[in-house]
LUMLO-578045 format. One record per residue: x, y, z of N, C-alpha, C in turn; residue in three letters. Coordinates in steps of 0.1 Angstrom, whole numbers. Last residue first. Example, Ala and Ser with C-alpha at 12.3 -4.5 7.8 and 13.67 -1.06 7.14 Angstrom:
<atoms>
ATOM    n.X    n.Y    n.Z   ca.X   ca.Y   ca.Z    c.X    c.Y    c.Z  code
ATOM    128    -22     71    137    -11     71    129      0     79   ser
ATOM    132    -57     78    123    -45     78    132    -33     78   ala
</atoms>
This chain:
<atoms>
ATOM    n.X    n.Y    n.Z   ca.X   ca.Y   ca.Z    c.X    c.Y    c.Z  code
ATOM    672   1147   1001    668   1161   1003    673   1165   1017   unk
ATOM    680   1121   1002    684   1128    990    680   1143    991   unk
ATOM    673   1104   1023    683   1115   1026    689   1121   1013   unk
ATOM    651   1089   1020    664   1084   1015    675   1093   1017   unk
ATOM    633   1107   1030    635   1095   1038    648   1088   1033   unk
ATOM    633   1126   1010    638   1130   1023    641   1117   1031   unk
ATOM    620   1110    990    634   1115    988    640   1119   1001   unk
ATOM    595   1107   1002    603   1096    999    618   1100    998   unk
ATOM    586   1133   1004    588   1126   1016    597   1114   1014   unk
ATOM    585   1140    976    594   1147    985    596   1139    998   unk
ATOM    565   1122    968    578   1121    963    588   1128    971   unk
ATOM    543   1132    983    548   1118    986    562   1116    980   unk
ATOM    541   1157    972    544   1156    986    550   1142    989   unk
ATOM    534   1150    945    546   1158    948    550   1157    962   unk
ATOM    509   1137    949    521   1130    944    534   1137    947   unk
ATOM    484   1144    957    495   1146    966    508   1139    962   unk
ATOM    468   1137    936    466   1150    942    478   1154    951   unk
ATOM    477   1112    931    462   1114    932    459   1127    939   unk
ATOM    501   1096    917    497   1110    919    482   1111    919   unk
ATOM    519   1071    932    507   1074    923    502   1088    927   unk
ATOM    550   1059    931    542   1070    937    531   1073    927   unk
ATOM    566   1029    938    557   1036    929    549   1046    936   unk
ATOM    598   1018    944    586   1024    950    578   1032    940   unk
ATOM    610    988    926    611   1002    931    598   1006    938   unk
ATOM    619    955    934    609    964    927    611    978    934   unk
ATOM    654    948    935    640    947    940    632    957    933   unk
ATOM    680    928    921    673    941    921    659    939    926   unk
ATOM    699    906    941    690    909    930    683    922    932   unk
ATOM    731    915    955    717    910    956    709    914    944   unk
ATOM    761    902    942    753    914    944    738    909    945   unk
ATOM    778    877    961    771    881    949    762    894    952   unk
ATOM    808    885    980    794    880    979    787    885    967   unk
ATOM    840    879    994    831    884    983    818    878    983   unk
ATOM    871    884   1010    857    879   1010    849    885    999   unk
ATOM    897    892   1006    894    884   1017    880    877   1016   unk
ATOM    919    897    980    904    898    983    901    888    994   unk
ATOM    950    913    984    942    901    983    927    905    986   unk
ATOM    983    925    976    969    927    979    961    915    977   unk
ATOM   1007    916    968   1007    925    979    993    928    984   unk
ATOM   1015    883    956   1006    895    956   1007    903    969   unk
ATOM   1028    859    954   1036    872    955   1028    884    956   unk
ATOM   1008    841    954   1018    840    964   1026    853    966   unk
ATOM    993    847    931    987    849    944    997    849    955   unk
ATOM   1019    862    909   1008    853    912   1002    856    926   unk
ATOM   1054    867    918   1041    871    912   1030    861    916   unk
ATOM   1075    856    930   1075    870    930   1061    875    924   unk
ATOM   1075    829    927   1070    834    939   1070    849    940   unk
ATOM   1087    825    901   1073    823    903   1067    829    916   unk
ATOM   1110    850    891   1107    838    899   1092    837    901   unk
ATOM   1121    862    860   1112    864    871   1109    851    878   unk
ATOM   1134    864    835   1142    862    847   1134    866    860   unk
ATOM   1119    863    812   1120    876    819   1128    876    832   unk
ATOM   1118    837    806   1123    846    796   1126    860    802   unk
ATOM   1104    827    828   1118    824    826   1125    833    816   unk
ATOM   1078    836    823   1086    841    834   1101    839    833   unk
ATOM   1076    839    787   1071    834    800   1080    840    811   unk
ATOM   1064    852    756   1074    852    766   1068    846    779   unk
ATOM   1059    854    721   1054    848    734   1066    847    743   unk
ATOM   1052    877    696   1062    870    704   1057    866    717   unk
ATOM   1037    879    666   1034    880    680   1044    871    688   unk
ATOM   1039    897    635   1045    888    645   1040    890    659   unk
ATOM   1011    896    612   1021    904    620   1026    895    631   unk
ATOM    992    883    599   1005    880    594   1016    888    603   unk
ATOM    968    892    608    970    878    609    985    874    606   unk
ATOM    967    919    602    970    915    615    974    901    617   unk
ATOM    957    920    576    971    922    578    976    917    591   unk
ATOM    930    916    581    937    906    574    952    907    576   unk
ATOM    925    940    595    922    927    601    929    916    594   unk
ATOM    931    959    575    938    959    588    937    945    595   unk
ATOM    911    954    556    925    952    553    934    951    565   unk
ATOM    889    961    571    890    947    567    905    944    563   unk
ATOM    900    983    598    894    980    585    896    966    582   unk
ATOM    891    990    632    899    982    623    892    980    609   unk
ATOM    883   1023    640    878   1010    638    888   1002    629   unk
ATOM    901   1045    663    897   1041    649    892   1026    649   unk
ATOM    890   1062    692    898   1052    686    892   1047    672   unk
ATOM    887   1097    696    880   1084    693    890   1074    687   unk
ATOM    907   1113    721    903   1111    706    897   1098    704   unk
ATOM    910   1118    747    922   1120    738    918   1119    724   unk
ATOM    893   1111    767    890   1124    760    901   1127    750   unk
ATOM    901   1089    780    891   1087    770    887   1100    763   unk
ATOM    937   1096    784    923   1094    789    914   1092    777   unk
ATOM    969   1081    786    959   1089    780    945   1086    784   unk
ATOM   1002   1081    799    989   1075    798    979   1085    793   unk
ATOM   1037   1075    793   1025   1084    792   1012   1075    793   unk
ATOM   1070   1073    802   1058   1066    802   1047   1077    802   unk
ATOM   1102   1077    783   1091   1081    793   1079   1072    792   unk
ATOM   1136   1085    773   1124   1076    774   1114   1080    785   unk
ATOM   1124   1118    766   1123   1104    764   1136   1097    769   unk
ATOM   1114   1143    790   1124   1138    780   1122   1123    778   unk
ATOM   1082   1158    792   1092   1149    798   1101   1144    786   unk
ATOM   1055   1179    802   1066   1176    793   1076   1167    800   unk
ATOM   1022   1193    803   1033   1185    808   1043   1182    798   unk
ATOM   1000   1217    813   1009   1213    802   1021   1206    807   unk
ATOM    968   1215    828    983   1215    830    989   1211    816   unk
ATOM    940   1233    839    946   1225    828    961   1227    829   unk
ATOM    916   1231    866    928   1237    859    932   1227    848   unk
ATOM    895   1218    879    896   1233    881    908   1239    873   unk
ATOM    896   1192    871    883   1198    874    884   1213    874   unk
ATOM    921   1189    844    915   1186    857    902   1193    859   unk
ATOM    938   1177    817    926   1185    821    921   1180    834   unk
ATOM    969   1179    804    961   1172    814    950   1181    819   unk
ATOM    986   1176    774    977   1184    782    969   1175    792   unk
ATOM   1021   1170    766   1007   1167    766    999   1176    775   unk
ATOM   1051   1156    751   1044   1167    757   1029   1164    757   unk
ATOM   1082   1141    751   1068   1138    750   1061   1150    757   unk
ATOM   1112   1147    731   1104   1149    743   1089   1145    740   unk
ATOM   1128   1147    709   1132   1139    720   1124   1141    733   unk
ATOM   1113   1163    690   1126   1167    696   1130   1160    708   unk
ATOM   1081   1152    700   1090   1159    691   1102   1163    698   unk
ATOM   1049   1139    704   1063   1136    706   1071   1144    695   unk
ATOM   1018   1144    722   1026   1144    710   1041   1142    714   unk
ATOM    985   1144    734    999   1140    736   1006   1140    722   unk
ATOM    957   1152    754    964   1155    742    979   1150    744   unk
ATOM    949   1143    778    939   1144    768    944   1148    755   unk
ATOM    966   1122    801    967   1133    791    955   1132    782   unk
ATOM    975   1108    824    961   1113    823    961   1125    813   unk
ATOM   1010   1116    828    998   1107    829    985   1115    828   unk
ATOM   1042   1111    823   1032   1122    820   1019   1115    819   unk
ATOM   1072   1102    841   1058   1099    836   1050   1111    834   unk
ATOM   1106   1092    836   1096   1102    839   1082   1097    834   unk
ATOM   1120   1060    847   1119   1071    837   1107   1080    842   unk
ATOM   1124   1036    860   1133   1047    863   1132   1058    853   unk
ATOM   1108   1014    858   1117   1016    846   1127   1027    849   unk
ATOM   1093   1017    881   1101   1005    879   1112   1007    868   unk
ATOM   1080   1041    876   1089   1040    887   1099   1028    885   unk
ATOM   1064   1034    854   1075   1044    852   1085   1043    863   unk
ATOM   1048   1016    866   1056   1011    855   1068   1021    853   unk
ATOM   1034   1032    884   1042   1021    889   1052   1017    879   unk
ATOM   1020   1048    865   1030   1054    875   1039   1044    881   unk
ATOM   1004   1029    852   1014   1037    845   1024   1043    854   unk
ATOM    988   1018    874    998   1010    868   1008   1019    860   unk
ATOM    966   1031    885    980   1034    891    991   1027    883   unk
ATOM    940   1025    879    946   1037    873    960   1041    878   unk
ATOM    920   1007    887    928   1013    897    935   1026    891   unk
ATOM    902    991    873    899   1005    873    908   1012    884   unk
ATOM    898    963    867    903    967    880    901    982    883   unk
ATOM    884    966    842    880    956    852    885    961    866   unk
ATOM    894    985    825    879    985    828    875    975    837   unk
ATOM    923   1002    836    917    990    830    902    991    833   unk
ATOM    932   1036    828    929   1025    838    924   1014    830   unk
ATOM    942   1051    807    941   1057    820    938   1047    831   unk
ATOM    966   1032    787    953   1038    790    952   1043    804   unk
ATOM   1000   1040    778    990   1032    785    976   1039    785   unk
ATOM   1031   1038    762   1018   1045    762   1008   1035    769   unk
ATOM   1064   1045    763   1054   1036    767   1041   1043    768   unk
ATOM   1091   1053    742   1079   1058    748   1070   1046    751   unk
ATOM   1113   1037    736   1115   1051    738   1103   1058    745   unk
ATOM   1124   1003    741   1114   1014    740   1120   1028    741   unk
ATOM   1126    968    743   1132    980    739   1122    991    737   unk
ATOM   1120    943    753   1115    947    740   1123    959    734   unk
ATOM   1130    943    779   1135    933    769   1131    937    755   unk
ATOM   1116    964    790   1130    965    789   1136    955    779   unk
ATOM   1090    953    789   1093    965    781   1108    967    779   unk
ATOM   1093    931    806   1090    929    792   1093    941    783   unk
ATOM   1097    944    830   1107    935    825   1105    932    810   unk
ATOM   1074    958    832   1086    966    832   1097    957    826   unk
ATOM   1055    938    834   1055    947    823   1068    954    821   unk
ATOM   1062    927    859   1063    919    847   1063    928    835   unk
ATOM   1056    949    875   1070    943    875   1072    935    863   unk
ATOM   1029    953    872   1039    964    868   1053    959    867   unk
ATOM   1020    929    883   1018    932    868   1028    943    864   unk
ATOM   1026    933    910   1032    923    902   1031    925    887   unk
ATOM   1008    954    915   1022    956    917   1030    946    909   unk
ATOM    983    943    908    988    954    900   1003    957    902   unk
ATOM    987    907    912    980    920    914    987    931    906   unk
ATOM    981    875    899    990    886    901    982    899    902   unk
ATOM    965    853    894    963    860    907    973    872    909   unk
ATOM    988    836    874    974    836    879    973    843    893   unk
ATOM   1014    832    867   1009    846    868    995    847    873   unk
ATOM   1019    806    863   1023    811    876   1019    826    877   unk
ATOM   1014    802    836   1004    797    845   1007    803    859   unk
ATOM   1020    828    814   1026    818    823   1016    814    833   unk
ATOM   1028    851    789   1018    841    794   1025    831    802   unk
ATOM   1030    880    772   1036    873    784   1025    864    790   unk
ATOM   1034    889    739   1024    883    749   1031    876    760   unk
ATOM   1038    915    718   1044    907    727   1034    902    737   unk
ATOM   1035    925    683   1030    923    696   1039    914    704   unk
ATOM   1037    950    657   1040    937    663   1035    936    677   unk
ATOM   1024    974    648   1033    966    639   1036    952    644   unk
ATOM    990    986    647   1003    984    654   1011    974    646   unk
ATOM    965    989    635    976    994    629    990    992    635   unk
ATOM    942    975    642    941    989    642    953    996    635   unk
ATOM    952    949    643    943    952    632    941    968    631   unk
ATOM    966    951    667    974    949    655    965    953    643   unk
ATOM    945    952    685    954    964    684    962    963    671   unk
ATOM    934    927    680    926    939    678    935    951    676   unk
ATOM    955    910    688    951    910    674    942    923    671   unk
ATOM    956    915    716    967    919    707    963    920    693   unk
ATOM    931    904    723    933    918    725    945    924    717   unk
ATOM    937    878    717    926    885    710    927    900    711   unk
ATOM    955    869    735    960    872    721    949    879    713   unk
ATOM    942    862    757    946    876    756    952    880    743   unk
ATOM    939    835    757    928    843    750    932    857    749   unk
ATOM    960    826    774    960    824    759    951    833    752   unk
ATOM    963    853    799    961    839    794    961    838    779   unk
ATOM    987    880    801    974    874    803    974    860    798   unk
ATOM    999    911    793   1002    900    802    988    893    805   unk
ATOM   1009    927    762    999    923    772   1005    912    781   unk
ATOM   1018    952    739   1023    943    750   1011    940    759   unk
ATOM   1026    963    707   1016    962    717   1020    950    727   unk
ATOM   1048    985    692   1047    971    697   1036    972    708   unk
ATOM   1055   1004    664   1046   1003    676   1045    988    679   unk
ATOM   1080   1026    652   1075   1012    653   1067   1010    666   unk
ATOM   1088   1052    629   1083   1047    642   1079   1033    641   unk
ATOM   1100   1080    614   1102   1066    614   1098   1061    628   unk
ATOM   1090   1106    616   1097   1102    604   1098   1086    603   unk
ATOM   1057   1109    630   1071   1107    631   1077   1103    618   unk
ATOM   1030   1109    627   1037   1122    627   1052   1121    627   unk
ATOM   1024   1082    631   1021   1089    618   1028   1102    616   unk
ATOM   1030   1079    657   1038   1072    647   1036   1079    633   unk
ATOM   1010   1093    669   1023   1098    671   1032   1092    661   unk
ATOM    988   1078    661    989   1092    656   1003   1097    658   unk
ATOM    993   1054    674    993   1054    660    994   1068    654   unk
ATOM    991   1062    701   1004   1057    696   1004   1058    681   unk
ATOM    964   1068    701    974   1079    703    987   1075    698   unk
ATOM    953   1042    698    950   1053    688    961   1064    689   unk
ATOM    962   1029    721    966   1024    708    964   1036    697   unk
ATOM    948   1044    740    963   1044    740    968   1039    727   unk
ATOM    922   1038    733    926   1052    732    941   1053    732   unk
ATOM    921   1011    740    920   1015    726    924   1029    724   unk
ATOM    921   1011    767    934   1009    761    933   1012    746   unk
ATOM    894   1014    773    903   1025    776    917   1024    770   unk
ATOM    885    988    766    881   1000    758    890   1012    760   unk
ATOM    905    960    765    899    971    774    897    983    765   unk
ATOM    896    935    743    906    946    746    899    956    754   unk
ATOM    877    909    760    880    918    749    891    928    753   unk
ATOM    859    878    768    869    889    770    871    897    758   unk
ATOM    830    863    782    838    867    771    847    878    774   unk
ATOM    830    842    811    825    854    804    835    857    793   unk
ATOM    841    821    825    827    821    822    821    833    815   unk
ATOM    868    826    829    864    815    820    849    815    816   unk
ATOM    875    844    847    877    848    833    872    837    823   unk
ATOM    869    856    877    865    844    869    865    848    854   unk
ATOM    893    870    897    883    872    886    881    860    878   unk
ATOM    897    852    927    903    860    916    892    861    906   unk
ATOM    888    835    947    885    850    948    893    858    938   unk
ATOM    889    809    941    900    814    949    900    830    950   unk
ATOM    865    805    927    866    800    940    878    806    948   unk
ATOM    860    837    910    862    823    910    864    818    925   unk
ATOM    835    863    908    848    858    913    848    843    912   unk
ATOM    820    877    878    820    872    891    834    867    895   unk
ATOM    799    891    853    812    890    859    811    885    874   unk
ATOM    781    886    828    779    883    842    792    880    848   unk
ATOM    788    913    804    786    899    808    784    898    823   unk
ATOM    795    939    798    781    935    797    778    921    801   unk
ATOM    822    939    801    815    946    811    800    943    810   unk
ATOM    842    911    794    832    920    789    823    926    800   unk
ATOM    874    911    811    860    905    809    851    916    803   unk
ATOM    903    921    791    894    922    803    881    915    800   unk
ATOM    936    925    784    924    916    780    915    915    792   unk
ATOM    953    955    779    948    944    788    936    938    782   unk
ATOM    984    970    768    970    967    767    966    956    776   unk
ATOM   1009    993    763   1005    983    772    989    981    771   unk
ATOM   1029   1000    736   1015   1002    741   1011    990    750   unk
ATOM   1059   1014    728   1053   1002    733   1039   1006    740   unk
ATOM   1078   1027    702   1066   1029    710   1061   1016    715   unk
ATOM   1107   1040    691   1101   1027    695   1090   1030    706   unk
ATOM   1116   1056    662   1110   1058    675   1103   1045    680   unk
ATOM   1147   1048    646   1132   1046    647   1127   1049    661   unk
ATOM   1172   1072    640   1168   1060    647   1152   1060    648   unk
</atoms>
C-alpha cells in the first residue's frame, strides 16, 4: 500500500513587507505580498526525502487560506509534491490556531493519511503548537521538533535536539511529525518542476465539505482575540559616543544606564 503523506503548509505575509493589522484586528493580508512559509518548506523537503526512500508514496500538500494561498500550494507542488488540497471559505476569516487545527484535522481525515508533516511554526503567528493540537484532534501520536526524520517498518523515527540533550523519538503510524529548520535545506523548484506543477491536481474544499459549522471557526468561534494594537513607533536616532579620550568610559556609562552592565 502506498505511504500517504500529508504536508500542512501556510500562506503567510512576506516578513520583509510592511505588515499590520486590519480594522478588525486580524492580520491585514491584502496590503502585503504573501508566500509559502519558509519553515514549511523544510516540511515539504523532508516529506520528499521520505517519499524517495519509500517503495511507493504519495505527497499531498494541504493549506487553509484565501484564494491567494494557492500560490503556496503551487510552490510545494513545484518542489515535487503530487497533489494539493485547498480549504477556502469566507467564514474562516479570523480563525485562530485552535480553529485552524480543527479544520486541518477534518481535511486530513477526508484526504486520508499515514503521516502528517508540519513545519515547526508559521513565520507569522510563530506559536509552534499546531502540530500537537492536530495530533490530539486526530487521536494519533506526535513526534515534534525533529532535526532528522525517517519512516520504516510502519514507524516514524527522528532526532530532537535540545539545549542540553538530544532525544531519539519513535511513533507508530499514523502519526504527526514536525521538523525544524535544522532538518536540511529545502530544494529549489526546477523549471521542469514549475511547469509540471501547473498540471497537478488542486482540490478545493469549503466548510460544508468538511461538515463544519461557520460559528465553530472564524472570529465568532475563536478562543483567542486581539484586544488592542498600535503601530510600532518609528526608529529614533541612536546615541553617538565620540571618543575624545574618554570614549570607553562614556560607552560604559551608557551601557550601565541601559542596564546592559
